[in-house]
N, C-alpha and C positions, 0 to 999 in steps of 0.2 A: 461893308458889304455884310449882308442876310445870312443869317445860318441857314444852312440845308432843312428841308422839311423830312420829318420822320417820314419811315413808311408806314401805311395805316396799320399794317400787324406788330410796330411797337407800342400801338395807343393802349393800353389797360380799359376794358370794360369798366364800366359801372358797378359797384361792390353790390349792388343788388343782384346783377347778373351771377355773381358767384354762389349765389344762394340757390342750393339743390331744387325748392318750392319756385321760388321765380326760374329759375332755368326750364325748368318742366313746363310753368305756365306759358312760359314765351317757344316753345315748342323747341329748345337748343337741343333736349334731351327727352327722352321719351319717360313714361311713368315705370316702365320693365327695366329701362338701365340702370335708373338710380335705385329701383328695389332690388337688383340684381348686383351691384356694388355695395350696398348696403347689409347684405346677404352674406357678400362675400366678407366684406373686412368690419363693418362695423357692429356686428353681431360678434364677433371673435373675442372684440375688444372687449363689449358689455360681458359677455363671460366670462373672462379671464379676469377681468376686475369684479363682479360681483362672486367669484370664487373666494376672494380671501376672508372676506369673515365667516363663511363657515368652514372654512378650512380651520380658522383660529380658534372656533368655539370648538370644534371637533376636537383638536387638539389640545385644549383646554380641559374638557371633559375626561378625554384619556389618561391624562397626566395628573390626573388628582389624588391615585393612589399609588403614584409610582415614588421611587425613591427620586431625593433630590439633585443627586447627578444625570438621571436618567433624564428628568427636569430640563436641565442645561443643554444637553443634546439635542432632546428632542429641540427644545427654545430655538438652537441653532440651527436645525434642518429644517423648521416652522420661517425662520426670518429668511432662509432660501427661497423655500418655495414661494413664498409670499413675493418676496423681489424679483423674483423669476415671472411668476406672474401677472404683475404691476408692468414691468418692461413689456413684455407681450403686449397686455392692453393699450399700453402707451403707443408701441410702435406700429398696432394694430389699426388706432383708431387715425393715426397720423397718415397712414397709408392710404384707409380710407380718404380723406380731407385730400389728400394729392393727388390720387389718381380722379375723385371728382371735378377738384379744378382745373387737370388738365385735358380732361371729355368737355367740360364749357368752355375751355377757352377755347379748343380747336374746332369745336362748331359754331363757337361767337365767331371767329377767323374766318371760318368757310361763309359765316351767311355775311359777312360782311367784303368778303371777296364777290360773291353771287350779286348783293347788292349793288357793287361800284361796275361789275361788270354790266348790268341789266339799265344802269343809269346811263353807261357810255353807249351802250347799242341804243338806247332811246333818243340818247339826244345825238347822236349819227345819223340815224333814221332819215332826216334832211326832208322827206317827203310831204311834211304837213299832214298825212293822211295817223288818227288814231288808231291806235292798238285796239284788235278785239278784246272784248273784256269779258272774262270767263261767268258763267254762269254757273248756279248748283240749284238743281232740281231732284225735288224726294217726292217718289210718291210710298204712301205706305198702305198695307194694306193689313185690317188687324184681325182677320180670319186667319189664315195659318201663318199672322205674325210676321210681312215680309217688310225689310226697306231693300228700296233700291233709290243709291245714288247716283248720279250720273253728272258730269263737267259736259259744257258745249259751250261753244261762241256765239255770243247774241248776233251776230251776223245770219245764224241758221235757225229754223224753226227746231222747237224743243223735241225731242224724241219722247215716243207716246211710253208709258210705261210696260214695262212690261207684265205679261198676264200670271196669276200666283200660281204656284206651286198645286198638285192635287195633292189632297190630303191623305195621309197614311189609313187605311180602313183597320182599326181596334174591334 
């Protein structure tokens, strides 16, 4: 007997898809989504870990003229603060990578489902007629810098570009 085939959603994408730059380039996530995720999680991680060395230097400078027993108390407090900052940094970095991976994998699954639906609908058409292709027409007017994007079917005539907006008088 043959083993049952796995559903398409259980398949992992190539490891390059999980890289944020590749996912943005492929259109799985937008640059704004990536930046928002980075600002929310990754920057907090960098900030937390980046504060450890300045904190150590500041406490070292402040404890120079202290009594030895005060230095010990301060060193214990410093160890706790540095440990807390390190734990927060590691946790936020893990959260950043986890959330980004979940977002990319979710979009990957949706794109795969859409591709499967479109391929099944194309193969089930059966009438032999080729579906119309989308055509992109671009009109650029450099005076007021207007760009007009239009999509349309190749079966129809392309639409005429819209006239430019009137300039504001200064």
